[in-house]
C-alpha positions as CSV (number, residue, x, y, z in Angstrom):
1,M,9.2,9.4,-26.6
2,N,6.9,6.5,-27.2
3,N,4.6,5.3,-24.6
4,G,6.8,2.5,-23.4
5,E,10.1,4.5,-23.3
6,I,9.0,6.5,-20.2
7,F,9.2,3.3,-18.1
8,I,12.9,2.8,-18.7
9,P,14.1,5.8,-16.6
10,I,11.4,5.2,-14.0
11,A,12.5,1.6,-13.6
12,F,16.1,2.7,-13.5
13,F,15.6,5.2,-10.7
14,A,13.3,2.8,-8.8
15,T,16.0,0.2,-8.9
16,I,18.6,2.6,-7.6
17,I,16.3,3.7,-4.7
18,A,15.6,0.0,-3.9
19,I,19.3,-0.8,-3.8
20,V,20.1,2.2,-1.6
21,Y,17.2,1.3,0.8
22,L,18.4,-2.3,1.1
23,I,22.0,-1.2,1.8
24,M,20.9,1.2,4.5
25,R,18.7,-1.3,6.1
26,R,21.5,-3.8,6.2
27,K,23.8,-1.3,7.8
28,E,21.3,-0.5,10.5
29,R,20.7,-4.1,11.3
30,M,24.5,-4.8,11.4
31,S,25.1,-1.9,13.8
32,L,22.4,-3.3,16.1
33,I,24.0,-6.7,16.0
34,E,27.4,-5.2,16.8
35,K,25.9,-3.4,19.8
36,G,24.5,-6.7,21.0
37,Q,20.9,-5.7,20.4
38,S,18.3,-7.7,18.5
39,A,17.0,-6.6,15.2
40,T,13.5,-7.7,16.2
41,I,12.6,-4.0,16.8
42,F,12.0,-3.7,13.0
43,E,9.4,-6.4,13.0
44,T,5.8,-5.4,13.4
45,R,3.7,-7.9,15.1
46,K,0.0,-7.1,14.9
47,N,-3.0,-9.0,15.8
48,V,-4.8,-7.7,12.7
49,P,-5.0,-10.2,9.8
50,Q,-3.5,-8.9,6.6
51,A,-6.2,-10.7,4.7
52,L,-8.6,-8.1,6.0
53,K,-6.5,-5.3,4.5
54,W,-6.2,-7.0,1.1
55,G,-9.8,-8.0,1.1
56,M,-11.0,-4.4,1.8
57,L,-8.6,-3.0,-0.8
58,L,-9.8,-5.4,-3.5
59,I,-13.5,-4.8,-2.6
60,G,-12.8,-1.0,-2.8
61,I,-11.2,-1.4,-6.2
62,G,-14.1,-3.4,-7.4
63,V,-16.6,-0.8,-6.1
64,G,-14.5,1.9,-7.8
65,I,-14.6,0.1,-11.1
66,L,-18.4,-0.3,-10.8
67,I,-18.9,3.4,-9.9
68,G,-16.4,4.4,-12.6
69,R,-18.4,2.5,-15.2
70,I,-21.7,4.1,-14.0
71,L,-20.1,7.6,-14.2
72,A,-18.7,6.9,-17.7
73,L,-22.1,5.8,-19.0
74,Y,-24.4,8.4,-17.4
75,T,-22.2,11.6,-17.2
76,A,-20.0,13.6,-19.5
77,M,-16.9,12.4,-17.7
78,G,-14.6,10.4,-19.9
79,E,-14.1,6.6,-19.4
80,E,-10.4,6.8,-18.3
81,E,-11.0,9.7,-15.9
82,S,-14.0,8.0,-14.3
83,F,-12.3,4.6,-13.8
84,F,-9.0,5.9,-12.5
85,S,-10.6,8.5,-10.1
86,M,-13.1,6.1,-8.7
87,V,-10.6,3.2,-8.3
88,F,-8.2,5.4,-6.4
89,L,-10.9,7.0,-4.4
90,C,-12.6,3.8,-3.3
91,G,-9.4,2.0,-2.8
92,G,-8.1,4.8,-0.6
93,I,-11.3,5.0,1.4
94,S,-11.1,1.2,2.0
95,L,-7.5,1.5,3.3
96,V,-8.5,4.4,5.6
97,L,-11.4,2.3,6.9
98,F,-9.0,-0.6,7.5
99,H,-6.7,1.7,9.5
100,F,-9.6,2.5,11.9
101,I,-10.7,-1.1,12.1
102,A,-7.1,-2.2,12.8
103,G,-6.8,0.4,15.5
104,N,-9.9,-0.9,17.2
105,I,-8.7,-4.5,16.9
106,E,-5.3,-3.5,18.4
107,K,-7.0,-1.8,21.3
108,K,-9.1,-4.8,22.1
109,N,-6.3,-7.4,21.6
110,P,-2.9,-5.8,22.3
111,P,0.1,-7.8,20.9
112,I,1.8,-10.2,23.4
113,G,5.5,-9.8,23.9
């Protein structure tokens, strides 16, 4: 297989999973409506700005690229390995930090409603 040919089956299965997910979600919501309940229980209302999450993730990715470049230059680690490992590590750390920050914000300002 060429490099691009692997994406065809991955895209096919991802599309099937997405369609099944959307069908199941629609059935759940329709059954709630039939019972007279509101489908608002699926909505998450948080007092945490989503820009904080995206900002922290992008900063983590940027720091990961920087550290990956330093590792590639000054160690025996290859360029691809250093970039990918540091991007995922720093991006993951930033999302874990966001989880703790969001928890603190939620405790201080609980959602109204």
